[in-house]
Predicted model as a PDB file, atoms N, CA, C, CB and O in Angstrom, pLDDT in the B-factor column:
MODEL        1                                                                  
ATOM      1  N   UNK A   1       0.710  -1.237  -0.193  1.00 51.00           N  
ATOM      2  CA  UNK A   1      -0.212   0.454   0.360  1.00 51.00           C  
ATOM      3  C   UNK A   1       0.491   1.151  -0.288  1.00 51.00           C  
ATOM      4  CB  UNK A   1      -0.252   1.160   2.092  1.00 51.00           C  
ATOM      5  O   UNK A   1       0.266   1.545  -1.433  1.00 51.00           O  
ATOM      6  N   UNK A   2       2.171   1.558   0.922  1.00 54.00           N  
ATOM      7  CA  UNK A   2       3.081   2.070   0.978  1.00 54.00           C  
ATOM      8  C   UNK A   2       3.538   2.323  -0.545  1.00 54.00           C  
ATOM      9  CB  UNK A   2       3.813   1.401   1.835  1.00 54.00           C  
ATOM     10  O   UNK A   2       3.108   3.336  -1.098  1.00 54.00           O  
ATOM     11  N   UNK A   3       4.202   1.642  -1.095  1.00 54.00           N  
ATOM     12  CA  UNK A   3       4.749   1.847  -2.306  1.00 54.00           C  
ATOM     13  C   UNK A   3       3.336   2.320  -3.342  1.00 54.00           C  
ATOM     14  CB  UNK A   3       5.614   0.382  -2.754  1.00 54.00           C  
ATOM     15  O   UNK A   3       3.470   3.522  -3.569  1.00 54.00           O  
ATOM     16  N   UNK A   4       2.682   2.043  -3.692  1.00 53.00           N  
ATOM     17  CA  UNK A   4       1.351   2.584  -4.522  1.00 53.00           C  
ATOM     18  C   UNK A   4       1.452   3.947  -4.317  1.00 53.00           C  
ATOM     19  CB  UNK A   4      -0.185   2.044  -4.016  1.00 53.00           C  
ATOM     20  O   UNK A   4       1.958   4.629  -5.208  1.00 53.00           O  
ATOM     21  N   UNK A   5       0.949   4.605  -3.012  1.00 56.00           N  
ATOM     22  CA  UNK A   5       0.995   5.481  -3.193  1.00 56.00           C  
ATOM     23  C   UNK A   5       2.206   6.513  -2.970  1.00 56.00           C  
ATOM     24  CB  UNK A   5       0.144   5.553  -2.828  1.00 56.00           C  
ATOM     25  O   UNK A   5       1.933   7.708  -3.090  1.00 56.00           O  
ATOM     26  N   UNK A   6       3.141   6.250  -2.747  1.00 60.00           N  
ATOM     27  CA  UNK A   6       4.232   6.922  -2.864  1.00 60.00           C  
ATOM     28  C   UNK A   6       4.425   7.226  -4.806  1.00 60.00           C  
ATOM     29  CB  UNK A   6       5.488   5.918  -1.998  1.00 60.00           C  
ATOM     30  O   UNK A   6       4.855   8.236  -5.363  1.00 60.00           O  
ATOM     31  N   UNK A   7       4.005   6.145  -5.323  1.00 63.00           N  
ATOM     32  CA  UNK A   7       4.139   6.279  -6.749  1.00 63.00           C  
ATOM     33  C   UNK A   7       3.091   7.141  -7.623  1.00 63.00           C  
ATOM     34  CB  UNK A   7       4.134   4.948  -7.236  1.00 63.00           C  
ATOM     35  O   UNK A   7       3.259   7.598  -8.754  1.00 63.00           O  
ATOM     36  N   UNK A   8       1.705   7.256  -6.592  1.00 63.00           N  
ATOM     37  CA  UNK A   8       0.914   8.125  -7.162  1.00 63.00           C  
ATOM     38  C   UNK A   8       0.904   9.437  -6.797  1.00 63.00           C  
ATOM     39  CB  UNK A   8      -0.151   7.738  -7.084  1.00 63.00           C  
ATOM     40  O   UNK A   8       0.161  10.301  -7.263  1.00 63.00           O  
ATOM     41  N   UNK A   9       1.807   9.590  -5.886  1.00 65.00           N  
ATOM     42  CA  UNK A   9       2.505  11.105  -5.873  1.00 65.00           C  
ATOM     43  C   UNK A   9       3.482  11.160  -6.769  1.00 65.00           C  
ATOM     44  CB  UNK A   9       3.164  11.564  -4.542  1.00 65.00           C  
ATOM     45  O   UNK A   9       3.432  11.726  -7.861  1.00 65.00           O  
ATOM     46  N   UNK A  10       4.066  10.774  -6.468  1.00 63.00           N  
ATOM     47  CA  UNK A  10       5.503  10.851  -8.080  1.00 63.00           C  
ATOM     48  C   UNK A  10       5.165  11.196  -9.307  1.00 63.00           C  
ATOM     49  CB  UNK A  10       6.233   9.362  -8.635  1.00 63.00           C  
ATOM     50  O   UNK A  10       5.594  12.077 -10.051  1.00 63.00           O  
ATOM     51  N   UNK A  11       4.296  10.350  -9.438  1.00 65.00           N  
ATOM     52  CA  UNK A  11       3.079  10.409 -10.770  1.00 65.00           C  
ATOM     53  C   UNK A  11       2.024  11.917 -11.211  1.00 65.00           C  
ATOM     54  CB  UNK A  11       1.803   9.120 -10.256  1.00 65.00           C  
ATOM     55  O   UNK A  11       1.321  12.295 -12.148  1.00 65.00           O  
ATOM     56  N   UNK A  12       2.429  12.354  -9.994  1.00 62.00           N  
ATOM     57  CA  UNK A  12       1.283  13.254 -10.123  1.00 62.00           C  
ATOM     58  C   UNK A  12       2.044  14.756 -10.334  1.00 62.00           C  
ATOM     59  CB  UNK A  12       0.219  13.150  -8.681  1.00 62.00           C  
ATOM     60  O   UNK A  12       1.690  15.732 -10.994  1.00 62.00           O  
ATOM     61  N   UNK A  13       3.384  14.495  -9.391  1.00 61.00           N  
ATOM     62  CA  UNK A  13       4.292  15.621  -9.582  1.00 61.00           C  
ATOM     63  C   UNK A  13       4.960  15.477 -11.137  1.00 61.00           C  
ATOM     64  CB  UNK A  13       5.484  15.589  -8.335  1.00 61.00           C  
ATOM     65  O   UNK A  13       5.119  16.513 -11.783  1.00 61.00           O  
ATOM     66  N   UNK A  14       5.281  14.391 -11.624  1.00 62.00           N  
ATOM     67  CA  UNK A  14       5.787  14.288 -12.686  1.00 62.00           C  
ATOM     68  C   UNK A  14       4.818  15.138 -13.883  1.00 62.00           C  
ATOM     69  CB  UNK A  14       6.001  12.818 -12.835  1.00 62.00           C  
ATOM     70  O   UNK A  14       5.288  16.006 -14.618  1.00 62.00           O  
ATOM     71  N   UNK A  15       3.444  14.707 -13.897  1.00 59.00           N  
ATOM     72  CA  UNK A  15       2.363  15.736 -14.306  1.00 59.00           C  
ATOM     73  C   UNK A  15       2.283  16.968 -14.693  1.00 59.00           C  
ATOM     74  CB  UNK A  15       1.730  15.878 -13.599  1.00 59.00           C  
ATOM     75  O   UNK A  15       2.108  17.542 -15.768  1.00 59.00           O  
ATOM     76  N   UNK A  16       2.519  17.402 -13.119  1.00 57.00           N  
ATOM     77  CA  UNK A  16       2.761  19.050 -12.504  1.00 57.00           C  
ATOM     78  C   UNK A  16       4.211  19.475 -13.254  1.00 57.00           C  
ATOM     79  CB  UNK A  16       2.987  19.132 -10.416  1.00 57.00           C  
ATOM     80  O   UNK A  16       4.336  20.620 -13.689  1.00 57.00           O  
ATOM     81  N   UNK A  17       5.017  18.744 -13.347  1.00 57.00           N  
ATOM     82  CA  UNK A  17       5.983  19.555 -13.790  1.00 57.00           C  
ATOM     83  C   UNK A  17       6.228  19.404 -15.478  1.00 57.00           C  
ATOM     84  CB  UNK A  17       7.236  19.210 -12.929  1.00 57.00           C  
ATOM     85  O   UNK A  17       7.045  20.126 -16.049  1.00 57.00           O  
ATOM     86  N   UNK A  18       5.649  18.668 -16.000  1.00 57.00           N  
ATOM     87  CA  UNK A  18       5.443  18.307 -17.138  1.00 57.00           C  
ATOM     88  C   UNK A  18       4.796  19.817 -17.901  1.00 57.00           C  
ATOM     89  CB  UNK A  18       4.515  16.948 -17.055  1.00 57.00           C  
ATOM     90  O   UNK A  18       5.290  20.435 -18.844  1.00 57.00           O  
ATOM     91  N   UNK A  19       3.551  20.127 -17.135  1.00 53.00           N  
ATOM     92  CA  UNK A  19       2.683  20.973 -17.459  1.00 53.00           C  
ATOM     93  C   UNK A  19       3.053  22.623 -17.515  1.00 53.00           C  
ATOM     94  CB  UNK A  19       1.705  20.659 -16.595  1.00 53.00           C  
ATOM     95  O   UNK A  19       2.582  23.485 -18.257  1.00 53.00           O  
ATOM     96  N   UNK A  20       3.916  22.719 -16.618  1.00 59.00           N  
ATOM     97  CA  UNK A  20       4.936  23.898 -16.702  1.00 59.00           C  
ATOM     98  C   UNK A  20       5.632  24.126 -17.528  1.00 59.00           C  
ATOM     99  CB  UNK A  20       5.696  23.988 -15.960  1.00 59.00           C  
ATOM    100  O   UNK A  20       6.120  25.241 -17.712  1.00 59.00           O  
ATOM    101  N   UNK A  21       5.901  22.871 -18.403  1.00 78.00           N  
ATOM    102  CA  UNK A  21       7.172  23.715 -19.373  1.00 78.00           C  
ATOM    103  C   UNK A  21       7.450  24.507 -19.900  1.00 78.00           C  
ATOM    104  CB  UNK A  21       7.556  23.532 -20.089  1.00 78.00           C  
ATOM    105  O   UNK A  21       6.335  25.022 -19.989  1.00 78.00           O  
ATOM    106  N   UNK A  22       8.443  25.532 -20.706  1.00 82.00           N  
ATOM    107  CA  UNK A  22       8.338  26.184 -21.713  1.00 82.00           C  
ATOM    108  C   UNK A  22       8.834  26.291 -22.498  1.00 82.00           C  
ATOM    109  CB  UNK A  22       8.246  26.837 -21.665  1.00 82.00           C  
ATOM    110  O   UNK A  22       9.945  25.761 -22.485  1.00 82.00           O  
ATOM    111  N   UNK A  23       8.429  27.012 -23.720  1.00 86.00           N  
ATOM    112  CA  UNK A  23       9.087  26.669 -25.068  1.00 86.00           C  
ATOM    113  C   UNK A  23      10.183  26.594 -25.092  1.00 86.00           C  
ATOM    114  CB  UNK A  23       8.922  27.365 -26.011  1.00 86.00           C  
ATOM    115  O   UNK A  23      10.640  27.413 -24.294  1.00 86.00           O  
ATOM    116  N   UNK A  24      11.297  25.793 -25.805  1.00 85.00           N  
ATOM    117  CA  UNK A  24      12.694  25.621 -25.980  1.00 85.00           C  
ATOM    118  C   UNK A  24      13.575  26.684 -25.920  1.00 85.00           C  
ATOM    119  CB  UNK A  24      12.908  25.088 -27.066  1.00 85.00           C  
ATOM    120  O   UNK A  24      14.452  26.996 -25.115  1.00 85.00           O  
ATOM    121  N   UNK A  25      13.054  27.297 -27.196  1.00 89.00           N  
ATOM    122  CA  UNK A  25      13.958  28.865 -27.556  1.00 89.00           C  
ATOM    123  C   UNK A  25      13.799  29.587 -26.432  1.00 89.00           C  
ATOM    124  CB  UNK A  25      13.379  29.924 -28.894  1.00 89.00           C  
ATOM    125  O   UNK A  25      14.826  30.129 -26.023  1.00 89.00           O  
ATOM    126  N   UNK A  26      12.470  29.812 -25.598  1.00 89.00           N  
ATOM    127  CA  UNK A  26      12.551  30.765 -24.574  1.00 89.00           C  
ATOM    128  C   UNK A  26      13.339  30.493 -23.372  1.00 89.00           C  
ATOM    129  CB  UNK A  26      11.342  31.039 -24.191  1.00 89.00           C  
ATOM    130  O   UNK A  26      13.865  31.406 -22.734  1.00 89.00           O  
ATOM    131  N   UNK A  27      13.440  29.178 -23.027  1.00 87.00           N  
ATOM    132  CA  UNK A  27      14.126  28.491 -22.368  1.00 87.00           C  
ATOM    133  C   UNK A  27      15.714  28.775 -22.731  1.00 87.00           C  
ATOM    134  CB  UNK A  27      13.620  27.192 -22.546  1.00 87.00           C  
ATOM    135  O   UNK A  27      16.439  28.791 -21.736  1.00 87.00           O  
ATOM    136  N   UNK A  28      16.216  28.948 -23.708  1.00 90.00           N  
ATOM    137  CA  UNK A  28      17.349  29.011 -23.932  1.00 90.00           C  
ATOM    138  C   UNK A  28      17.844  30.488 -23.959  1.00 90.00           C  
ATOM    139  CB  UNK A  28      17.534  28.295 -25.002  1.00 90.00           C  
ATOM    140  O   UNK A  28      19.049  30.735 -23.918  1.00 90.00           O  
ATOM    141  N   UNK A  29      16.850  31.519 -24.031  1.00 90.00           N  
ATOM    142  CA  UNK A  29      17.219  32.935 -23.776  1.00 90.00           C  
ATOM    143  C   UNK A  29      17.431  33.161 -22.528  1.00 90.00           C  
ATOM    144  CB  UNK A  29      16.318  33.853 -24.179  1.00 90.00           C  
ATOM    145  O   UNK A  29      18.346  33.901 -22.166  1.00 90.00           O  
ATOM    146  N   UNK A  30      16.611  32.554 -21.684  1.00 87.00           N  
ATOM    147  CA  UNK A  30      16.657  32.199 -20.028  1.00 87.00           C  
ATOM    148  C   UNK A  30      18.107  32.542 -19.942  1.00 87.00           C  
ATOM    149  CB  UNK A  30      16.247  30.414 -19.443  1.00 87.00           C  
ATOM    150  O   UNK A  30      18.760  33.580 -19.827  1.00 87.00           O  
ATOM    151  N   UNK A  31      18.411  30.985 -20.065  1.00 90.00           N  
ATOM    152  CA  UNK A  31      19.332  30.430 -19.714  1.00 90.00           C  
ATOM    153  C   UNK A  31      21.272  31.172 -20.124  1.00 90.00           C  
ATOM    154  CB  UNK A  31      18.825  29.097 -20.320  1.00 90.00           C  
ATOM    155  O   UNK A  31      22.303  31.107 -19.455  1.00 90.00           O  
ATOM    156  N   UNK A  32      20.993  31.770 -21.419  1.00 92.00           N  
ATOM    157  CA  UNK A  32      22.084  32.898 -21.576  1.00 92.00           C  
ATOM    158  C   UNK A  32      21.827  34.129 -21.038  1.00 92.00           C  
ATOM    159  CB  UNK A  32      22.376  33.192 -22.907  1.00 92.00           C  
ATOM    160  O   UNK A  32      22.868  34.754 -20.838  1.00 92.00           O  
ATOM    161  N   UNK A  33      20.339  34.997 -20.578  1.00 91.00           N  
ATOM    162  CA  UNK A  33      20.396  35.778 -19.639  1.00 91.00           C  
ATOM    163  C   UNK A  33      20.994  35.498 -18.458  1.00 91.00           C  
ATOM    164  CB  UNK A  33      19.414  36.086 -19.462  1.00 91.00           C  
ATOM    165  O   UNK A  33      21.738  36.269 -17.853  1.00 91.00           O  
ATOM    166  N   UNK A  34      20.588  34.077 -18.017  1.00 91.00           N  
ATOM    167  CA  UNK A  34      21.170  34.113 -16.354  1.00 91.00           C  
ATOM    168  C   UNK A  34      22.645  33.663 -16.440  1.00 91.00           C  
ATOM    169  CB  UNK A  34      20.270  32.919 -15.179  1.00 91.00           C  
ATOM    170  O   UNK A  34      23.371  33.786 -15.453  1.00 91.00           O  
ATOM    171  N   UNK A  35      23.176  33.064 -17.779  1.00 93.00           N  
ATOM    172  CA  UNK A  35      25.225  33.459 -17.524  1.00 93.00           C  
ATOM    173  C   UNK A  35      25.489  34.855 -17.924  1.00 93.00           C  
ATOM    174  CB  UNK A  35      26.545  32.413 -18.769  1.00 93.00           C  
ATOM    175  O   UNK A  35      26.718  34.892 -17.973  1.00 93.00           O  
ATOM    176  N   UNK A  36      25.057  35.986 -18.228  1.00 95.00           N  
ATOM    177  CA  UNK A  36      25.182  37.201 -18.406  1.00 95.00           C  
ATOM    178  C   UNK A  36      24.801  37.430 -16.945  1.00 95.00           C  
ATOM    179  CB  UNK A  36      24.402  37.833 -19.584  1.00 95.00           C  
ATOM    180  O   UNK A  36      25.859  37.650 -16.355  1.00 95.00           O  
ATOM    181  N   UNK A  37      23.913  37.474 -16.202  1.00 95.00           N  
ATOM    182  CA  UNK A  37      23.923  38.008 -15.042  1.00 95.00           C  
ATOM    183  C   UNK A  37      24.882  37.979 -13.948  1.00 95.00           C  
ATOM    184  CB  UNK A  37      23.050  37.687 -14.676  1.00 95.00           C  
ATOM    185  O   UNK A  37      25.018  38.953 -13.207  1.00 95.00           O  
ATOM    186  N   UNK A  38      25.456  37.065 -13.830  1.00 93.00           N  
ATOM    187  CA  UNK A  38      26.925  36.448 -12.913  1.00 93.00           C  
ATOM    188  C   UNK A  38      27.519  38.173 -12.844  1.00 93.00           C  
ATOM    189  CB  UNK A  38      28.386  34.907 -14.121  1.00 93.00           C  
ATOM    190  O   UNK A  38      27.142  39.086 -12.109  1.00 93.00           O  
ATOM    191  N   UNK A  39      28.621  38.157 -13.965  1.00 96.00           N  
ATOM    192  CA  UNK A  39      29.010  39.180 -14.251  1.00 96.00           C  
ATOM    193  C   UNK A  39      28.899  40.158 -14.019  1.00 96.00           C  
ATOM    194  CB  UNK A  39      28.990  39.268 -14.827  1.00 96.00           C  
ATOM    195  O   UNK A  39      29.633  40.833 -13.297  1.00 96.00           O  
ATOM    196  N   UNK A  40      27.603  40.594 -14.778  1.00 95.00           N  
ATOM    197  CA  UNK A  40      26.823  41.608 -14.669  1.00 95.00           C  
ATOM    198  C   UNK A  40      26.638  41.982 -13.457  1.00 95.00           C  
ATOM    199  CB  UNK A  40      25.786  41.442 -15.201  1.00 95.00           C  
ATOM    200  O   UNK A  40      26.491  43.201 -13.357  1.00 95.00           O  
ATOM    201  N   UNK A  41      26.562  41.073 -11.941  1.00 96.00           N  
ATOM    202  CA  UNK A  41      26.439  41.643 -10.516  1.00 96.00           C  
ATOM    203  C   UNK A  41      27.736  41.861  -9.796  1.00 96.00           C  
ATOM    204  CB  UNK A  41      25.611  40.722  -9.648  1.00 96.00           C  
ATOM    205  O   UNK A  41      28.068  42.689  -8.948  1.00 96.00           O  
ATOM    206  N   UNK A  42      28.491  40.689 -10.495  1.00 96.00           N  
ATOM    207  CA  UNK A  42      30.228  41.640  -9.838  1.00 96.00           C  
ATOM    208  C   UNK A  42      30.280  42.549 -10.187  1.00 96.00           C  
ATOM    209  CB  UNK A  42      31.727  41.316 -10.166  1.00 96.00           C  
ATOM    210  O   UNK A  42      30.704  43.256  -9.273  1.00 96.00           O  
ATOM    211  N   UNK A  43      30.051  43.285 -11.307  1.00 96.00           N  
ATOM    212  CA  UNK A  43      30.781  44.218 -11.961  1.00 96.00           C  
ATOM    213  C   UNK A  43      29.918  45.530 -11.217  1.00 96.00           C  
ATOM    214  CB  UNK A  43      30.760  44.025 -13.761  1.00 96.00           C  
ATOM    215  O   UNK A  43      30.531  46.533 -10.851  1.00 96.00           O  
ATOM    216  N   UNK A  44      28.769  45.425 -11.084  1.00 96.00           N  
ATOM    217  CA  UNK A  44      27.670  46.256 -10.425  1.00 96.00           C  
ATOM    218  C   UNK A  44      28.290  46.383  -8.707  1.00 96.00           C  
ATOM    219  CB  UNK A  44      25.927  45.321 -10.597  1.00 96.00           C  
ATOM    220  O   UNK A  44      28.291  47.362  -7.961  1.00 96.00           O  
ATOM    221  N   UNK A  45      28.741  45.105  -8.498  1.00 96.00           N  
ATOM    222  CA  UNK A  45      28.728  45.155  -7.110  1.00 96.00           C  
ATOM    223  C   UNK A  45      30.562  45.893  -6.762  1.00 96.00           C  
ATOM    224  CB  UNK A  45      28.315  43.298  -6.450  1.00 96.00           C  
ATOM    225  O   UNK A  45      30.963  46.356  -5.694  1.00 96.00           O  
ATOM    226  N   UNK A  46      31.099  45.799  -7.676  1.00 96.00           N  
ATOM    227  CA  UNK A  46      32.642  46.384  -7.342  1.00 96.00           C  
ATOM    228  C   UNK A  46      32.057  48.077  -7.697  1.00 96.00           C  
ATOM    229  CB  UNK A  46      34.285  45.595  -8.684  1.00 96.00           C  
ATOM    230  O   UNK A  46      32.106  48.839  -6.731  1.00 96.00           O  
ATOM    231  N   UNK A  47      31.593  48.581  -8.851  1.00 95.00           N  
ATOM    232  CA  UNK A  47      30.729  49.475  -8.660  1.00 95.00           C  
ATOM    233  C   UNK A  47      30.273  50.566  -7.778  1.00 95.00           C  
ATOM    234  CB  UNK A  47      30.148  49.000  -8.716  1.00 95.00           C  
ATOM    235  O   UNK A  47      30.567  51.759  -7.711  1.00 95.00           O  
ATOM    236  N   UNK A  48      29.295  49.638  -6.983  1.00 95.00           N  
ATOM    237  CA  UNK A  48      28.899  49.992  -6.109  1.00 95.00           C  
ATOM    238  C   UNK A  48      29.377  50.121  -5.070  1.00 95.00           C  
ATOM    239  CB  UNK A  48      28.267  49.640  -6.046  1.00 95.00           C  
ATOM    240  O   UNK A  48      28.799  50.845  -4.259  1.00 95.00           O  
ATOM    241  N   UNK A  49      30.209  49.678  -4.829  1.00 96.00           N  
ATOM    242  CA  UNK A  49      31.315  49.672  -3.339  1.00 96.00           C  
ATOM    243  C   UNK A  49      31.886  50.690  -3.621  1.00 96.00           C  
ATOM    244  CB  UNK A  49      32.519  48.441  -2.999  1.00 96.00           C  
ATOM    245  O   UNK A  49      31.906  51.412  -2.624  1.00 96.00           O  
ATOM    246  N   UNK A  50      32.531  51.296  -4.743  1.00 95.00           N  
ATOM    247  CA  UNK A  50      33.500  52.206  -5.263  1.00 95.00           C  
ATOM    248  C   UNK A  50      32.656  53.886  -5.106  1.00 95.00           C  
ATOM    249  CB  UNK A  50      33.914  51.647  -7.039  1.00 95.00           C  
ATOM    250  O   UNK A  50      32.959  54.978  -4.626  1.00 95.00           O  
ATOM    251  N   UNK A  51      31.783  53.448  -5.632  1.00 93.00           N  
ATOM    252  CA  UNK A  51      30.505  54.778  -6.052  1.00 93.00           C  
ATOM    253  C   UNK A  51      29.362  54.765  -6.005  1.00 93.00           C  
ATOM    254  CB  UNK A  51      30.364  55.226  -7.213  1.00 93.00           C  
ATOM    255  O   UNK A  51      28.756  54.909  -7.066  1.00 93.00           O  
ATOM    256  N   UNK A  52      28.614  54.587  -4.757  1.00 93.00           N  
ATOM    257  CA  UNK A  52      27.351  54.008  -4.428  1.00 93.00           C  
ATOM    258  C   UNK A  52      26.277  55.593  -4.670  1.00 93.00           C  
ATOM    259  CB  UNK A  52      27.436  53.207  -2.582  1.00 93.00           C  
ATOM    260  O   UNK A  52      26.269  56.705  -4.143  1.00 93.00           O  
ATOM    261  N   UNK A  53      25.724  55.125  -5.414  1.00 95.00           N  
ATOM    262  CA  UNK A  53      24.298  55.917  -6.112  1.00 95.00           C  
ATOM    263  C   UNK A  53      23.000  54.817  -5.537  1.00 95.00           C  
ATOM    264  CB  UNK A  53      24.371  55.955  -8.334  1.00 95.00           C  
ATOM    265  O   UNK A  53      23.029  53.727  -4.966  1.00 95.00           O  
ATOM    266  N   UNK A  54      22.146  55.510  -5.901  1.00 96.00           N  
ATOM    267  CA  UNK A  54      20.842  55.160  -5.726  1.00 96.00           C  
ATOM    268  C   UNK A  54      20.810  54.372  -6.683  1.00 96.00           C  
ATOM    269  CB  UNK A  54      19.842  56.118  -5.701  1.00 96.00           C  
ATOM    270  O   UNK A  54      20.991  53.182  -6.424  1.00 96.00           O  
ATOM    271  N   UNK A  55      20.606  54.726  -7.887  1.00 95.00           N  
ATOM    272  CA  UNK A  55      20.508  53.519  -9.244  1.00 95.00           C  
ATOM    273  C   UNK A  55      21.579  52.512  -9.366  1.00 95.00           C  
ATOM    274  CB  UNK A  55      20.585  54.231 -10.760  1.00 95.00           C  
ATOM    275  O   UNK A  55      21.436  51.541 -10.108  1.00 95.00           O  
ATOM    276  N   UNK A  56      22.763  52.725  -8.591  1.00 95.00           N  
ATOM    277  CA  UNK A  56      23.740  51.508  -8.456  1.00 95.00           C  
ATOM    278  C   UNK A  56      23.041  50.403  -7.945  1.00 95.00           C  
ATOM    279  CB  UNK A  56      24.950  51.761  -7.530  1.00 95.00           C  
ATOM    280  O   UNK A  56      22.797  49.307  -8.450  1.00 95.00           O  
ATOM    281  N   UNK A  57      22.716  50.968  -6.671  1.00 96.00           N  
ATOM    282  CA  UNK A  57      21.844  50.085  -5.951  1.00 96.00           C  
ATOM    283  C   UNK A  57      21.053  49.084  -6.155  1.00 96.00           C  
ATOM    284  CB  UNK A  57      21.251  50.560  -5.535  1.00 96.00           C  
ATOM    285  O   UNK A  57      21.162  47.858  -6.182  1.00 96.00           O  
ATOM    286  N   UNK A  58      20.083  49.993  -6.317  1.00 96.00           N  
ATOM    287  CA  UNK A  58      18.483  49.191  -7.366  1.00 96.00           C  
ATOM    288  C   UNK A  58      18.945  47.861  -8.132  1.00 96.00           C  
ATOM    289  CB  UNK A  58      17.779  50.450  -9.005  1.00 96.00           C  
ATOM    290  O   UNK A  58      18.593  46.690  -7.994  1.00 96.00           O  
ATOM    291  N   UNK A  59      20.246  48.732  -9.345  1.00 96.00           N  
ATOM    292  CA  UNK A  59      20.347  47.748 -10.406  1.00 96.00           C  
ATOM    293  C   UNK A  59      20.669  46.540  -9.681  1.00 96.00           C  
ATOM    294  CB  UNK A  59      21.392  48.085 -11.515  1.00 96.00           C  
ATOM    295  O   UNK A  59      19.973  45.534  -9.818  1.00 96.00           O  
ATOM    296  N   UNK A  60      22.107  46.582  -8.595  1.00 96.00           N  
ATOM    297  CA  UNK A  60      22.511  45.640  -8.021  1.00 96.00           C  
ATOM    298  C   UNK A  60      21.055  44.545  -7.365  1.00 96.00           C  
ATOM    299  CB  UNK A  60      23.521  46.339  -6.992  1.00 96.00           C  
ATOM    300  O   UNK A  60      20.937  43.319  -7.360  1.00 96.00           O  
ATOM    301  N   UNK A  61      20.280  45.459  -6.952  1.00 97.00           N  
ATOM    302  CA  UNK A  61      19.087  44.821  -6.047  1.00 97.00           C  
ATOM    303  C   UNK A  61      18.502  43.668  -7.061  1.00 97.00           C  
ATOM    304  CB  UNK A  61      17.742  46.095  -5.569  1.00 97.00           C  
ATOM    305  O   UNK A  61      18.374  42.463  -6.846  1.00 97.00           O  
ATOM    306  N   UNK A  62      18.176  44.464  -8.287  1.00 96.00           N  
ATOM    307  CA  UNK A  62      17.000  44.147  -8.977  1.00 96.00           C  
ATOM    308  C   UNK A  62      18.136  42.375  -9.763  1.00 96.00           C  
ATOM    309  CB  UNK A  62      16.285  45.921 -10.367  1.00 96.00           C  
ATOM    310  O   UNK A  62      17.589  41.285  -9.927  1.00 96.00           O  
ATOM    311  N   UNK A  63      19.477  42.614 -10.042  1.00 96.00           N  
ATOM    312  CA  UNK A  63      20.183  41.760 -10.417  1.00 96.00           C  
ATOM    313  C   UNK A  63      20.753  40.627  -9.458  1.00 96.00           C  
ATOM    314  CB  UNK A  63      21.002  42.407 -10.967  1.00 96.00           C  
ATOM    315  O   UNK A  63      21.415  39.680  -9.883  1.00 96.00           O  
ATOM    316  N   UNK A  64      20.481  40.789  -8.336  1.00 96.00           N  
ATOM    317  CA  UNK A  64      20.430  40.035  -7.183  1.00 96.00           C  
ATOM    318  C   UNK A  64      19.306  38.710  -7.017  1.00 96.00           C  
ATOM    319  CB  UNK A  64      20.193  41.073  -6.164  1.00 96.00           C  
ATOM    320  O   UNK A  64      19.370  37.508  -6.761  1.00 96.00           O  
ATOM    321  N   UNK A  65      18.069  39.903  -7.384  1.00 95.00           N  
ATOM    322  CA  UNK A  65      16.772  39.251  -7.084  1.00 95.00           C  
ATOM    323  C   UNK A  65      16.789  38.515  -8.259  1.00 95.00           C  
ATOM    324  CB  UNK A  65      15.451  40.165  -6.841  1.00 95.00           C  
ATOM    325  O   UNK A  65      17.264  37.460  -7.840  1.00 95.00           O  
ATOM    326  N   UNK A  66      16.616  38.368  -9.318  1.00 94.00           N  
ATOM    327  CA  UNK A  66      16.754  37.922 -11.060  1.00 94.00           C  
ATOM    328  C   UNK A  66      17.231  36.471 -10.451  1.00 94.00           C  
ATOM    329  CB  UNK A  66      18.204  38.986 -12.386  1.00 94.00           C  
ATOM    330  O   UNK A  66      16.599  35.513 -10.008  1.00 94.00           O  
ATOM    331  N   UNK A  67      19.108  36.833 -10.689  1.00 94.00           N  
ATOM    332  CA  UNK A  67      19.539  35.477 -10.087  1.00 94.00           C  
ATOM    333  C   UNK A  67      19.025  34.519  -9.032  1.00 94.00           C  
ATOM    334  CB  UNK A  67      20.559  35.670  -9.669  1.00 94.00           C  
ATOM    335  O   UNK A  67      19.134  33.300  -9.162  1.00 94.00           O  
ATOM    336  N   UNK A  68      18.499  35.062  -8.054  1.00 94.00           N  
ATOM    337  CA  UNK A  68      17.975  33.801  -7.053  1.00 94.00           C  
ATOM    338  C   UNK A  68      16.317  33.710  -7.664  1.00 94.00           C  
ATOM    339  CB  UNK A  68      18.072  34.288  -4.964  1.00 94.00           C  
ATOM    340  O   UNK A  68      15.666  32.730  -7.304  1.00 94.00           O  
ATOM    341  N   UNK A  69      15.664  34.716  -8.566  1.00 92.00           N  
ATOM    342  CA  UNK A  69      14.784  33.770  -8.693  1.00 92.00           C  
ATOM    343  C   UNK A  69      15.110  32.697  -9.561  1.00 92.00           C  
ATOM    344  CB  UNK A  69      13.709  34.282  -9.026  1.00 92.00           C  
ATOM    345  O   UNK A  69      14.720  31.581  -9.218  1.00 92.00           O  
ATOM    346  N   UNK A  70      15.732  32.811 -10.592  1.00 90.00           N  
ATOM    347  CA  UNK A  70      16.094  31.735 -11.402  1.00 90.00           C  
ATOM    348  C   UNK A  70      16.026  30.285 -11.144  1.00 90.00           C  
ATOM    349  CB  UNK A  70      17.183  31.929 -11.652  1.00 90.00           C  
ATOM    350  O   UNK A  70      15.635  29.414 -11.921  1.00 90.00           O  
ATOM    351  N   UNK A  71      16.588  30.117  -9.598  1.00 86.00           N  
ATOM    352  CA  UNK A  71      17.185  29.580  -9.135  1.00 86.00           C  
ATOM    353  C   UNK A  71      16.133  28.406  -8.442  1.00 86.00           C  
ATOM    354  CB  UNK A  71      17.993  30.434  -8.509  1.00 86.00           C  
ATOM    355  O   UNK A  71      16.336  27.192  -8.426  1.00 86.00           O  
ATOM    356  N   UNK A  72      14.997  29.107  -7.897  1.00 83.00           N  
ATOM    357  CA  UNK A  72      13.596  28.813  -7.155  1.00 83.00           C  
ATOM    358  C   UNK A  72      12.820  28.004  -8.555  1.00 83.00           C  
ATOM    359  CB  UNK A  72      12.630  30.562  -6.504  1.00 83.00           C  
ATOM    360  O   UNK A  72      12.747  28.336  -9.738  1.00 83.00           O  
ATOM    361  N   UNK A  73      12.262  26.716  -7.740  1.00 70.00           N  
ATOM    362  CA  UNK A  73      11.075  25.798  -8.414  1.00 70.00           C  
ATOM    363  C   UNK A  73       9.970  26.960  -9.258  1.00 70.00           C  
ATOM    364  CB  UNK A  73      10.091  24.799  -6.947  1.00 70.00           C  
ATOM    365  O   UNK A  73       8.979  26.544  -9.858  1.00 70.00           O  
TER     366      UNK A  73                                                      
ENDMDL                                                                          
END                                                                             
């Protein structure tokens, strides 16, 4: 009985994951943007440390938030 319910849960999770798939071209664009994001974060952090302005802090916050959101399910 226990195996059956585990299998049922795994099956429903798989179905849910398949529904949330996005087009492969969009996924490729998002992945390329994510690869560019880390160097941008590093550059923005260095720039913010030397000459902090409001715009620099906001940009750094947005970049870090986008980077974290990418890894969330």
